C-alpha positions in Angstrom: -6.5 31.9 28.4 -4.1 30.1 26.1 -3.3 27.5 28.8 -7.0 27.0 29.5 -7.8 26.5 25.8 -4.8 24.1 25.5 -6.0 22.0 28.5 -9.5 21.9 27.0 -8.2 20.5 23.7 -9.2 23.4 21.5 -7.5 23.6 18.1 -5.0 26.4 17.7 -5.5 27.7 21.3 -3.2 30.7 20.9 -4.9 31.8 17.7 -8.3 31.4 19.4 -7.2 33.5 22.3 -5.9 36.2 20.0 -9.1 36.2 17.9 -11.4 36.6 20.9 -9.2 39.3 22.5 -9.0 41.3 19.3 -12.8 40.9 18.8 -13.5 42.3 22.3 -11.0 45.2 21.9 -12.2 46.0 18.4 -8.8 45.8 16.7 -6.9 43.4 14.5 -4.6 40.8 16.0 -1.4 42.6 15.0 -2.4 45.6 17.2 -2.5 43.2 20.2 1.3 43.1 20.0 1.7 46.8 19.3 -0.3 47.9 22.3 0.6 45.4 25.0 0.2 47.9 27.8 -3.3 48.9 26.8 -5.6 48.4 29.8 -8.9 46.6 29.3 -12.1 48.3 30.6 -14.3 46.5 33.1 -16.8 45.9 30.3 -14.2 44.5 28.0 -12.9 42.1 30.7 -16.5 40.9 31.4 -17.2 40.3 27.8 -13.9 38.5 27.3 -14.6 36.3 30.4 -18.0 35.4 28.9 -16.6 34.5 25.5 -13.8 32.4 27.1 -16.4 30.5 29.1 -18.3 29.7 26.0 -15.2 28.8 24.0 -14.3 26.3 26.8 -17.6 24.7 26.2 -16.5 24.2 22.6 -18.7 26.9 21.1 -17.0 27.7 17.8 -14.9 30.8 17.7 -16.6 31.9 14.5 -20.0 31.9 16.2 -18.6 33.8 19.1 -17.2 36.5 16.9 -20.0 36.4 14.3 -17.6 36.1 11.4 -15.6 33.5 9.4 -13.1 33.8 6.6 -13.5 31.9 3.3 -11.4 32.4 0.1 -10.1 35.6 1.5 -13.6 37.0 2.3 -15.0 37.9 5.7 -18.4 36.4 6.0 -21.0 36.6 8.7 -21.3 33.4 10.7 -23.9 32.1 13.1 -26.0 29.0 14.0 -28.2 29.4 10.9 -25.6 27.6 8.8 -22.4 25.6 9.2 -19.1 27.4 9.3 -17.3 27.7 6.0 -14.2 25.5 5.9 -11.0 25.6 3.8 -11.8 22.2 2.3 -14.7 23.8 0.5 -12.4 26.3 -1.2 -11.4 23.4 -3.4 -14.6 23.8 -5.3 -14.1 27.5 -5.9 -10.4 27.0 -6.9 -11.2 24.4 -9.5 -14.1 26.3 -11.0 -12.0 29.5 -11.3 -9.1 27.6 -12.9 -11.2 25.6 -15.4 -14.5 27.2 -15.9 -14.2 31.0 -16.4 -15.6 30.7 -19.9 -18.3 28.2 -18.9 -18.4 24.5 -18.3 -15.8 22.0 -17.3 -13.8 22.5 -20.5 -14.3 26.3 -20.7 -16.0 26.1 -24.1 -18.5 29.0 -23.8 -17.9 32.7 -24.1 -21.2 33.9 -22.7 -21.5 34.7 -19.0 -21.1 31.6 -16.9 -24.3 30.3 -15.2 -23.8 28.5 -11.9 -26.2 26.8 -9.5 -25.0 26.4 -5.9 -27.1 23.7 -4.2 -27.2 23.6 -0.4 -25.6 27.0 -0.3 -25.7 27.4 3.5 -23.9 30.5 4.5 -23.5 31.3 0.8 -19.8 31.0 0.9 -19.3 29.3 -2.5 -21.8 31.5 -4.3 -20.4 34.7 -2.9 -16.8 33.7 -3.5 -17.6 32.8 -7.1 -19.5 36.0 -7.7 -16.6 38.1 -6.3 -14.2 36.4 -8.6 -16.5 36.1 -11.7 -18.1 39.5 -12.0 -20.1 38.5 -15.0 -21.4 35.2 -13.6 -25.1 34.6 -12.9 -25.6 32.4 -9.9 -28.7 30.7 -8.3 -28.1 29.6 -4.8 -30.6 27.1 -3.2 -31.1 25.7 0.3 -33.9 23.9 2.1 -33.3 26.1 5.2 -34.9 29.6 5.1 -32.6 30.7 7.9 -29.5 29.6 6.0 -30.7 31.5 2.9 -31.3 34.6 5.0 -27.7 34.5 6.2 -26.5 33.8 2.6 -28.3 36.9 1.4 -26.7 39.0 4.2 -23.3 37.8 3.1 -24.0 38.6 -0.6 -25.2 42.0 0.4 -22.3 42.8 2.7 -19.8 41.9 0.0 -21.6 43.7 -2.8 -22.6 40.8 -5.0 -26.4 40.6 -4.2 -27.2 41.6 -7.8 -25.4 38.5 -9.2 -26.9 35.9 -6.9 -30.6 34.8 -6.8 -31.5 32.9 -3.6 -34.2 30.2 -3.9 -35.6 28.1 -1.1 -36.2 24.4 -1.9 -34.9 20.8 -1.6 -31.7 20.0 -3.5 -32.2 20.4 -7.3 -36.0 21.0 -7.2 -35.6 24.9 -7.3 -33.6 24.6 -10.5 -36.3 23.1 -12.6 -36.9 25.3 -15.6 -34.1 27.6 -14.8 -31.3 26.0 -16.7 -29.2 25.1 -18.5 -26.3 25.8 -16.2 -22.6 25.7 -17.0 -21.8 24.5 -13.5 -23.7 22.9 -10.6 -21.7 23.0 -7.4 -22.7 21.7 -4.0 -21.5 21.2 -0.4 -24.4 19.0 0.8 -24.6 17.3 4.2 -22.4 14.2 3.9 -21.2 13.0 7.3 -22.1 9.2 7.4 -23.7 7.9 10.5 -20.7 5.6 11.3 -18.5 8.8 11.6 -20.9 10.9 13.7 -19.6 9.7 17.1 -16.1 10.9 16.2 -17.2 14.4 15.1 -15.7 17.1 17.4 -18.0 18.6 20.0 -17.5 22.2 18.6 -19.2 20.8 15.4 -21.6 18.2 16.8 -23.0 20.3 19.7 -23.3 23.7 17.9 -23.6 23.5 14.1 -26.9 22.6 12.5 -27.2 18.9 12.1 -29.5 19.4 9.0 -26.5 20.7 7.2 -24.0 18.0 8.4 -25.5 14.5 8.5 -25.7 12.5 5.2 -27.4 9.3 6.4 -26.2 5.8 6.9 -23.6 5.9 4.1 -23.2 9.7 3.8 -24.8 9.8 0.4 -28.4 10.5 1.1 -28.1 14.0 -0.4 -25.1 13.4 -2.6 -26.7 10.5 -4.5 -29.8 12.4 -5.9 -27.6 15.3 -7.0 -25.2 13.0 -8.9 -28.1 11.0 -10.4 -30.2 14.0 -11.6 -27.9 17.0 -12.2 -26.8 16.1 -15.7 -30.2 17.1 -17.2 -29.8 20.6 -15.9 -26.4 21.3 -17.4 -25.5 22.6 -20.8 -23.4 20.3 -23.0 -19.9 20.1 -21.5 -21.2 21.6 -18.2 -19.5 20.6 -15.0 -20.5 19.2 -11.6 -18.5 19.8 -8.4 -19.8 18.2 -5.2 -18.1 18.0 -1.8 -18.1 14.5 -0.2 -16.8 12.6 2.7 -13.3 11.1 2.0 -14.6 7.7 2.9 -17.3 7.8 0.2 -15.0 8.8 -2.7 -15.1 5.4 -4.3 -18.9 5.1 -4.0 -19.4 8.6 -5.4 -17.2 7.8 -8.4 -19.3 4.7 -9.0 -22.5 6.6 -8.8 -21.2 9.2 -11.3 -20.1 6.5 -13.7 -23.4 4.7 -13.6 -25.3 8.0 -14.0 -23.4 8.6 -17.3 -21.1 11.4 -16.3 -18.0 12.0 -18.4 -14.5 11.7 -16.8 -15.5 11.7 -13.1 -12.6 12.0 -10.8 -11.8 13.1 -7.2 -10.0 16.3 -6.2 -8.0 16.4 -3.0 -8.5 19.3 -0.5 -5.7 21.3 1.2 -5.2 18.4 3.7 -4.7 15.9 0.9 -8.1 14.2 1.5 -10.4 13.0 -1.2 -12.9 15.8 -1.0 -14.6 16.9 -4.2 -16.2 14.9 -7.1 -15.8 16.6 -10.4 -17.4 15.4 -13.6 -18.7 16.8 -16.9 -22.1 16.3 -18.6 
């Protein structure tokens, strides 16, 4: 299995093999090494063969197993939303470090109010709710299917009472619901000129609606930057994930839109990934 995955060019082929095997056997990966002589049943072998075949066709491991990890949390994952990625954890990390009391500068003492726009799987909203027990969060998405998955994740992790899920386009569902201390977003942002280079496990399996950001990658980023300030409390903060190649353009948009101290945060790979600014 490992050799086949390597030959096919899968990322972390050994890890992928271990995840699939432990999923089929219903155990954690460590137990694979503790029970090396355990025979697999005919049903388990057949299920494993099917998953391996699909993995070799670049179907994401997270979709095959139905789960993904984000900020230390196990989330449900399927084709209704894109797979949570470590780069997006940059948003959660910054907000937890700088905004527990509300706003970019932590000026408020009342419960922090957060809007998560384009919530997808709900990974950002759920991770913030788990780490900010008093926070009140509104999570929005244009996809009813994605919102259903996000609700399932909030329920399975015990934070459904903190998060309200609202269907709608970008900032529209937030009208009349503010002001917020933070608006966070991981909108579609892959520019057309980068689409051909996107890996097949992403391009052929994850929902394009949640990935593609138009000719310059800013079709959905731009309206958020231009219109979010009016929904924030004084000193409130914006965190929005972007393509690294659009960092300069995003900074320019933020400056022209009147944001204070806009800057770019790097993700775990050192790439320009998140625009942060205050109202």
